[in-house]
C-alpha positions, 0 to 999 in steps of 0.5 A, a space after each residue: 460566415 455564419 458557420 465560422 461564427 457560430 464556431 467562434 461562440 463554442 465553449 469547451 466543457 473539457 479541454 485536453 492539454 499537454 501537462 507542462 508541470 511535472 508536479 501536476 496533481 489535478 484533483 479537480 480533474 481526478 474529481 471529474 472522473 470519480 466514476 471511472 475511479 469507482 469502476 476501476 475499484 469494483 474491477 479490481 476488487 471483484 476480479 481477483 476472486 472471480 469464479 472462485 469457490 470461496 470468493 471473498 473469504 479468501 481475503 480472510 483465509 490467506 492472512 489467517 493461513 499465513 499467520 498459522 504457518 509462521 506460528 508453526 515455523 517459529 514456534 520452536 525459535 526461542 530467539 524470535 521474541 513476541 514481547 510477550 503476547 501470543 505468537 498468533 495475535 503478534 505475527 497477525 498485527 504485522 502481516 496485515 499492514 504488511 501484505 497490504 503494503 507489498 501487494 499494493 506496491 506490487 499492482 500499482 508496479 504494473 500499472 503502465 504495462 498492464 494498462 498499456 492497451 487502455 492508455 493508448 486508445 483513450 484519454 483519462 487521468 492515468 493517476 486514477 488507475 494507482 488510486 483505485 488500485 490503492 482504495 480496492 486494496 483497502 476494501 480486502 484490508 478491511 475484512 482482515 482487520 475485523 479478522 485481526 478484531 476477532 483474534 483479539 477478542 479470542 485471546 483476551 477472553 483467554 487471558 492475553 493482556 491487550 492494552 488498547 491505548 491512546 495512540 489507537 487514533 493514529 491509526 488512520 494516519 498509519 494507514 494513509 502513510 501505507 497507502 502513499 508509501 505503496 502507491 508512490 514506490 509502486 508508481 515509481 517502478 512502473 514508471 522505470 519498467 517501461 524502459 527497464 523490464 528487468 525491474 519487473 522481476 525483481 519486484 517480488 524478490 525485493 518485497 520478500 528481502 524487505 519483509 526481513 528488514 521490517 518488524 513483521 515477525 519481531 519486534 524492533 526492540 529485539 535488535 536494540 544492541 545490534 547494528 541492524 537497529 539503525 538499518 530496520 529503523 531506516 525502513 519507513 514501514 517499520 515505524 508504522 508497524 512499531 506504532 500500530 502494535 504499541 497502540 493494540 498491545 501497549 509494548 514496543 518501540 513507539 517514538 514521534 521522531 521515528 514516525 515523523 520520519 516516515 512521514 517525511 520519507 512517504 510524502 517525499 516519495 509521493 512527490 517523486 512518484 508524481 514527477 516520474 509518473 507524469 513524465 512517463 505518461 507522455 511517452 510511455 506508449 512509444 516505449 513499452 
């Protein structure tokens, strides 16, 4: 009787319950696992170039070499406009945000598949994985933005007209939208690939196609008189990249309407992503 009485007085510090609400985004629980998120961030950031000669320098070399390749390829194509800006600077400004978006989307699209061994053995909020993946990508992006800043200084010194303006204060918000878009779409794809494995092979191909309907290597204004203008404008990443370029160069197609549209798309996809992700995590271990 004494033992039963002691058990009745026990108070559990953590109670694990099945999620009844598919839109369950328990911030207090995620905050409780902040140390785990930090460990995942360190793992993701260091594992990419572990045992390499150059190490984190690749975070800078990759976008630099990619920009040089595109600048050389499109040097002799007069139809490819850069709105009067140096092509290296123009391409780099678009590639940085796009590369972060595409890499983060691909990594998050493999959340369930890669972490199935961990998910099947121990409990922790599954959303910690895509959150950590997204944040670790931001660390790499930070170094690449420093590269862009140095490149801007170089071209300004050589007479380029770079007109930083008030829209630069929107950059943190633009970055947040890119994070939400890539993480949300990645979670949706990851959830669907637990049943449909073919999607895993289509993600990389789809990302490559999506880049050509995003103003990464060309300005949106180049297609202002074409039916392609409406299609490219429907891409939520288009307004983000155009706004970022406008904040640096003072030229481009920037409207608050397009930015509001991208915001609505980003937060709508986040809601859909959380719902599908929470629904999948209940029984994915029996399917995968």
